[in-house]
C-alpha positions in Angstrom: 193.3 11.4 150.3 194.0 7.8 151.1 191.7 4.9 150.2 191.6 1.7 152.3 190.1 -1.6 151.1 189.3 -4.1 153.9 188.5 -7.5 152.4 187.6 -10.5 154.5 188.7 -13.8 153.0 186.0 -15.7 151.0 184.1 -18.7 152.4 186.5 -21.4 153.6 186.1 -25.1 154.3 184.8 -25.9 157.7 187.2 -26.9 160.5 188.3 -30.5 160.4 189.8 -32.4 163.3 193.6 -32.4 162.8 193.6 -29.6 160.2 195.5 -26.6 161.2 193.3 -23.4 161.0 195.9 -21.6 159.0 195.8 -24.4 156.4 192.0 -24.2 155.7 191.3 -23.7 152.0 188.5 -22.0 150.3 185.2 -23.8 149.7 183.8 -23.9 146.2 181.5 -21.0 146.9 184.4 -19.0 148.3 186.3 -19.5 145.1 183.4 -18.2 143.0 182.9 -15.2 145.4 186.6 -14.2 145.4 186.6 -14.0 141.6 183.2 -12.1 141.7 184.6 -9.5 144.0 187.7 -9.1 141.7 185.4 -8.5 138.7 183.4 -6.0 140.7 186.5 -4.1 141.6 187.7 -3.9 138.0 184.2 -2.9 136.7 183.9 -0.1 139.3 187.5 0.9 138.8 188.6 0.2 142.4 192.1 -1.0 142.1 194.5 -0.8 145.1 198.1 0.3 144.7 199.3 -2.1 147.5 197.8 -5.3 148.9 198.8 -6.7 152.4 197.6 -10.2 152.9 197.5 -12.6 155.8 199.6 -15.7 155.3 196.7 -18.1 155.9 195.8 -20.4 152.9 192.2 -19.0 152.7 193.4 -15.4 152.4 196.1 -16.2 149.9 193.6 -18.2 147.8 191.1 -15.3 148.0 193.7 -13.0 146.6 195.0 -15.4 144.0 191.5 -15.6 142.5 190.8 -11.9 142.8 194.0 -10.5 141.3 193.6 -11.9 137.7 190.1 -10.2 137.6 191.6 -6.8 138.4 193.3 -6.3 135.1 196.3 -4.8 136.9 198.8 -6.2 139.4 199.2 -4.1 142.6 202.3 -4.4 144.8 201.8 -7.4 147.2 203.1 -8.5 150.6 202.1 -11.4 152.8 202.3 -10.6 156.5 202.3 -13.1 159.3 201.0 -10.5 161.7 197.7 -10.2 159.7 196.8 -13.8 160.5 193.8 -13.5 162.9 195.0 -10.0 163.7 193.3 -7.8 166.2 192.1 -4.3 165.2 195.0 -2.6 166.9 197.5 -4.8 165.0 195.7 -4.1 161.6 195.8 -0.3 162.4 199.5 -0.5 163.2 200.2 -2.3 159.9 198.2 0.4 158.0 200.0 3.2 159.7 203.4 1.8 158.7 202.6 1.8 154.9 204.7 4.1 152.8 202.9 7.2 151.7 203.5 6.5 148.0 200.5 4.1 148.1 197.4 6.1 147.6 195.2 3.0 148.1 195.8 0.0 150.2 194.0 -3.4 150.5 194.2 -5.5 153.6 193.0 -9.1 153.2 192.3 -10.7 156.5 190.1 -12.4 159.0 187.2 -11.7 161.4 186.6 -10.6 164.1 189.6 -8.3 163.8 188.9 -7.0 160.3 185.2 -6.2 161.0 186.1 -4.6 164.3 188.8 -2.5 162.6 186.4 -1.4 159.8 183.8 -0.4 162.3 186.3 1.5 164.5 187.8 3.5 161.6 184.5 4.5 160.0 182.6 7.6 161.1 178.8 7.2 161.1 177.5 8.5 157.7 174.8 11.2 157.5 173.7 10.1 154.1 170.7 7.7 154.3 172.0 5.2 151.6 175.5 5.1 153.1 174.0 4.8 156.6 172.2 1.6 155.5 175.5 0.2 154.2 177.2 1.2 157.4 174.6 -0.6 159.5 174.8 -3.7 157.3 178.6 -3.7 157.7 178.2 -3.3 161.5 175.7 -6.1 161.7 177.7 -8.7 159.8 180.9 -8.5 157.9 180.4 -11.9 156.2 183.0 -13.9 154.3 184.1 -12.2 151.1 182.8 -8.8 152.2 184.6 -5.6 151.2 184.6 -2.3 152.9 186.2 0.7 151.2 187.0 3.7 153.4 188.3 7.1 152.3 190.5 9.2 154.6 191.2 13.0 154.1 194.8 12.6 155.0 198.2 12.8 153.2 200.0 10.0 155.1 198.9 6.6 156.3 200.2 7.2 159.8 197.3 9.7 160.1 194.6 6.9 159.9 192.7 7.0 163.2 189.4 5.8 164.7 186.3 7.4 163.4 188.0 9.4 160.6 187.2 7.2 157.6 184.3 7.8 155.3 182.5 4.7 154.0 182.7 4.7 150.3 181.3 1.3 149.8 180.4 -1.9 151.6 179.6 -4.9 149.4 179.0 -8.6 150.1 179.3 -11.4 147.5 175.6 -12.0 147.8 175.0 -8.4 146.7 176.8 -9.2 143.4 175.2 -12.5 142.5 174.4 -12.6 138.8 170.8 -13.0 138.1 
């Protein structure tokens, strides 16, 4: 079995004239949300073996705030090709991962990340998971995380419609009351 984590970067600052999109940093809410997702992953014992992250400032900052919360340090690579990547590019990156990694996290951007999550996930029969699946399909908001399980031995076997949705969570679902 292989487990795939698809994490959209946390809330970023708005576009400013003259600011390169790749240089946009996290907004204060995004900084809080990234740490919150990291704590959630640690508490639920969801820790990836390998993280592949876009080179954009907002994805790097999301990861920098998430990692200390995990309690473990997974292997990490920053990839230019994940910046604003299309679903087919994300899938290609996933399929090239060495099989020693049982779990993989991709930190990236919409719309490619959401489209990739939707394409890889088979529609669940379970009512509870079906609600999460529909929520994911409706809006993969900033800081959202989808976890998909694949009954495969090698990453090159990942294909459309063969992933089972283990979890879909948004930062607002984790807000402390």
